C-alpha positions, 0 to 999 in steps of 0.5 A, a space after each residue: 207862742 212867741 211874742 215879736 212885739 209889744 202893744 202900744 199899752 204895753 209900751 207904755 206901761 214898760 217906760 225904760 226897761 233892761 232886758 237879757 236875750 238867752 239862748 234856748 240851747 243852753 240857757 246862757 244869757 249872750 246880750 245885755 240891753 236897755 231900751 223902750 219900745 220893741 227894743 228888745 225884739 230889734 236884734 233878731 230882726 237885724 240879725 235876719 235883715 243885715 246879713 251881708 252888713 259890714 257890722 253883720 259878723 258881730 258875735 251877737 248876730 252870729 249866736 241869733 243866727 246859730 239859734 235860728 238855723 237850729 229851728 230855735 227862737 231867742 228867749 227875750 227876758 225883761 230884767 227890770 222895767 218902770 224905769 228912768 233912763 239914767 237907772 236903766 243904764 246903772 242896771 245894764 251896767 250891772 247886769 253886763 258885769 255879772 254875766 261874763 262872756 257877752 256878746 255886748 260889744 261896749 260895756 255898760 253905761 259908767 262900767 269903766 268908772 264904777 263897775 265891778 271891783 275887787 274891794 283892794 281894787 276900791 280902796 286903791 282907786 279912791 286913794 289915787 290922785 286925781 287926773 288934772 289935764 294941762 290946758 296946753 295939751 290935745 289929749 285922746 283918752 282911750 278905754 283899753 279895759 276889754 283887751 288889758 291885761 298887764 300894767 306895762 308900758 309895752 303891754 299898755 302900748 300894744 293895747 291902746 294903740 290898736 285899732 279904733 274907730 276915731 276922727 283920724 284928723 283929731 287923733 293926729 292933732 292930739 299932743 298925748 294918748 292916754 291908756 285908760 283902764 277902768 276909769 284910771 290913766 295907766 300911761 301916756 303916749 306920743 303917735 308918730 303915725 296914724 294909719 288905717 288897721 290893715 295889713 298894709 300898714 300893720 303886717 305883724 297884726 292879724 287882720 279881724 273882720 271888726 277892724 274894717 273902718 278902724 285906725 291905729 297908730 305907731 308911737 312910744 312912750 310919753 317922756 318921764 315928766 309927762 307919764 308922771 303928769 298923767 299917769 302918777 309916780 312909777 311904782 316899779 320898772 315901767 309901771 305907773 301907779 295911775 291917777 283916777 278920772 274924776 271930771 265927768 267931762 274925761 269920763 267913757 260912758 259907752 265910746 271907748 274913745 275921748 278927745 279932750 278938749 271936746 
């Protein structure tokens, strides 16, 4: 028998919990989440209910539908329960780090700032100077963890400029866009033009279903003095040492886009 919902008695006992969704065909964990009540079961319900919605083509939903087409059921596992919400966020983030290749669209709570790192990265991170925003500047900080693979300014530019769910009016008012990788600002850019992330405005990009409703910008690296202020000293050609984000109001949680001042 497959449990599709919890009784009120079970829900009261669980409090906040962290769960995994597992593909019965290969035993692979494909999604990690946290919640209360019957949250763990809602993903299957939504995948089968919202087949034609804009967000219905996520990797998570596609995986669930493949499992159902194979006449099987997603396996639901409660990994930890009886938690307060803060602890649940931490456990969720740790599990997201521990299971590569998940279909989660967002990283875990605080994964950018406190996620998995090599010991050398940990040592370097806390030796970095702290980011202190200039009060005269309006900033847009974008966490590019998922698309980052190169610390040079050209690579950072390509990763940070495309494509995001932003308040386009606020984005256009920003003086600088900062590229953030694992809680460290690695580059600063000036956005000359924000436009919908469509082939009309960005013909060089292959359009993806997930880009619907998102925006991107055309721009350039900020001047050297701005790079130095926000991304630290130049350590080699087009690579800046970085500045760590220590202030709570500047840290990304789950949304990759953050405006400052808020």
